C-alpha positions, -999 to 999 in steps of 0.1 A, spaced: 179 417 221 213 402 216 223 412 251 193 394 267 200 363 246 237 363 257 226 368 294 203 338 291 231 316 277 256 327 304 230 322 331 223 286 320 260 278 318 265 292 353 237 271 367 250 240 349 285 246 363 271 251 398 253 217 396 284 200 383 305 214 412 279 204 437 279 168 425 317 167 424 319 179 460 290 159 475 286 130 452 255 113 441 230 95 463 242 60 474 211 41 463 212 33 426 182 9 425 199 -15 450 231 -19 431 253 -1 457 274 -22 481 290 -8 512 325 -23 515 339 -22 550 369 -39 564 402 -40 583 437 -45 571 463 -60 594 498 -74 593 499 -112 588 530 -115 610 519 -94 640 482 -91 637 484 -53 642 463 -29 622 481 -12 593 475 25 586 479 41 551 470 10 529 452 21 497 421 0 492 405 4 458 378 -12 438 392 -24 405 375 -8 374 360 19 397 373 53 409 364 44 445 393 40 469 402 49 505 433 47 527 431 28 560 429 48 592 448 43 625 428 12 633 434 -3 598 397 3 589 382 15 556 348 19 541 333 31 508 305 24 483 309 5 451 283 3 423 281 -33 413 260 -60 399 272 -84 426 309 -92 417 338 -69 420 376 -70 428 394 -51 455 431 -42 455 452 -35 486 484 -16 481 510 -2 504 517 31 486 539 49 511 561 21 524 578 46 547 552 50 573 548 14 584 572 -8 565 566 -24 532 537 -49 525 529 -69 495 500 -59 474 470 -82 474 439 -86 452 407 -103 461 374 -108 442 341 -107 459 312 -127 444 274 -122 450 280 -91 471 249 -75 483 242 -44 505 271 -45 530 304 -66 528 330 -68 555 365 -78 544 393 -87 569 427 -88 551 461 -98 564 491 -85 543 525 -101 543 557 -80 548 581 -77 518 
Protein backbone atom coordinates (compact mmCIF):
# COMPACT_ATOMS: atom_id res chain seq x y z
CA UNK A 1 0.00 0.00 0.00
CA UNK A 2 2.77 2.42 0.94
CA UNK A 3 4.64 1.58 -2.28
CA UNK A 4 1.60 2.37 -4.49
CA UNK A 5 1.10 5.66 -2.68
CA UNK A 6 4.78 6.57 -3.17
CA UNK A 7 4.58 5.60 -6.86
CA UNK A 8 1.53 7.88 -7.33
CA UNK A 9 3.32 10.84 -5.74
CA UNK A 10 6.48 10.33 -7.79
CA UNK A 11 4.42 9.92 -10.97
CA UNK A 12 2.59 13.19 -10.31
CA UNK A 13 5.85 15.02 -9.61
CA UNK A 14 7.39 13.63 -12.80
CA UNK A 15 4.40 14.77 -14.87
CA UNK A 16 4.50 18.23 -13.29
CA UNK A 17 8.22 18.51 -13.99
CA UNK A 18 7.66 17.52 -17.62
CA UNK A 19 5.03 20.26 -18.02
CA UNK A 20 7.35 22.84 -16.45
CA UNK A 21 10.22 21.89 -18.78
CA UNK A 22 7.92 22.00 -21.83
CA UNK A 23 6.73 25.51 -20.95
CA UNK A 24 10.29 26.68 -20.24
CA UNK A 25 11.49 25.41 -23.63
CA UNK A 26 8.57 26.37 -25.83
CA UNK A 27 6.95 29.20 -23.89
CA UNK A 28 3.33 30.04 -23.49
CA UNK A 29 0.95 30.96 -26.31
CA UNK A 30 1.35 34.53 -27.51
CA UNK A 31 -2.30 35.58 -27.19
CA UNK A 32 -3.12 36.60 -23.64
CA UNK A 33 -6.57 38.12 -24.21
CA UNK A 34 -5.16 40.67 -26.67
CA UNK A 35 -2.51 42.11 -24.34
CA UNK A 36 0.52 40.84 -26.30
CA UNK A 37 2.36 43.29 -28.51
CA UNK A 38 4.81 42.18 -31.19
CA UNK A 39 7.76 44.57 -31.02
CA UNK A 40 9.84 44.66 -34.20
CA UNK A 41 12.50 47.05 -35.28
CA UNK A 42 15.88 47.94 -36.64
CA UNK A 43 18.90 49.46 -34.94
CA UNK A 44 21.41 51.49 -36.94
CA UNK A 45 24.30 53.86 -36.43
CA UNK A 46 23.31 57.51 -36.29
CA UNK A 47 26.61 58.53 -37.93
CA UNK A 48 26.68 56.06 -40.84
CA UNK A 49 23.12 54.76 -41.13
CA UNK A 50 24.48 51.19 -41.20
CA UNK A 51 22.75 48.38 -39.30
CA UNK A 52 24.33 47.39 -35.98
CA UNK A 53 24.61 43.73 -35.02
CA UNK A 54 24.68 42.55 -31.40
CA UNK A 55 22.71 45.34 -29.69
CA UNK A 56 20.66 44.02 -26.76
CA UNK A 57 17.06 45.21 -27.03
CA UNK A 58 15.04 44.57 -23.88
CA UNK A 59 11.64 45.43 -22.50
CA UNK A 60 12.08 47.17 -19.15
CA UNK A 61 10.34 45.35 -16.28
CA UNK A 62 10.02 42.24 -18.44
CA UNK A 63 12.30 39.25 -19.04
CA UNK A 64 11.95 39.69 -22.82
CA UNK A 65 15.04 40.67 -24.81
CA UNK A 66 16.81 39.87 -28.05
CA UNK A 67 20.07 40.77 -29.77
CA UNK A 68 19.96 42.40 -33.18
CA UNK A 69 20.94 40.24 -36.17
CA UNK A 70 23.27 41.06 -39.10
CA UNK A 71 20.69 43.47 -40.54
CA UNK A 72 20.17 45.18 -37.16
CA UNK A 73 16.69 43.67 -36.84
CA UNK A 74 14.97 42.34 -33.72
CA UNK A 75 11.54 41.01 -32.81
CA UNK A 76 9.87 39.70 -29.63
CA UNK A 77 6.53 39.71 -27.80
CA UNK A 78 5.80 41.87 -24.77
CA UNK A 79 2.83 41.43 -22.47
CA UNK A 80 1.52 44.92 -21.88
CA UNK A 81 -1.49 47.03 -21.17
CA UNK A 82 -0.46 49.55 -23.81
CA UNK A 83 2.59 51.37 -22.41
CA UNK A 84 6.09 49.95 -21.98
CA UNK A 85 9.75 50.97 -22.15
CA UNK A 86 12.51 49.57 -24.35
CA UNK A 87 16.22 49.69 -23.62
CA UNK A 88 18.95 49.47 -26.29
CA UNK A 89 22.42 48.50 -25.03
CA UNK A 90 25.72 47.77 -26.73
CA UNK A 91 26.82 44.94 -24.46
CA UNK A 92 29.84 43.65 -26.42
CA UNK A 93 31.50 46.92 -27.60
CA UNK A 94 34.20 44.84 -29.30
CA UNK A 95 32.30 43.51 -32.28
CA UNK A 96 31.17 46.80 -33.79
CA UNK A 97 32.54 49.68 -31.72
CA UNK A 98 30.87 51.31 -28.78
CA UNK A 99 27.43 52.88 -28.86
CA UNK A 100 25.56 54.84 -26.23
CA UNK A 101 22.62 53.15 -24.55
CA UNK A 102 19.19 54.50 -25.32
CA UNK A 103 15.80 54.18 -23.62
CA UNK A 104 12.45 54.84 -25.22
CA UNK A 105 8.87 54.55 -24.00
CA UNK A 106 6.02 53.44 -26.25
CA UNK A 107 2.50 54.61 -25.43
CA UNK A 108 -0.81 53.07 -26.51
CA UNK A 109 0.97 50.14 -28.16
CA UNK A 110 -1.38 47.61 -29.74
CA UNK A 111 -0.82 44.39 -31.72
CA UNK A 112 2.42 45.19 -33.60
CA UNK A 113 4.89 48.04 -33.12
CA UNK A 114 7.86 48.86 -35.36
CA UNK A 115 10.72 50.80 -33.78
CA UNK A 116 13.52 52.32 -35.88
CA UNK A 117 16.40 53.45 -33.62
CA UNK A 118 19.65 55.25 -34.39
CA UNK A 119 22.40 54.96 -31.76
CA UNK A 120 25.24 57.43 -31.31
CA UNK A 121 28.88 56.34 -31.05
CA UNK A 122 30.67 56.86 -27.74
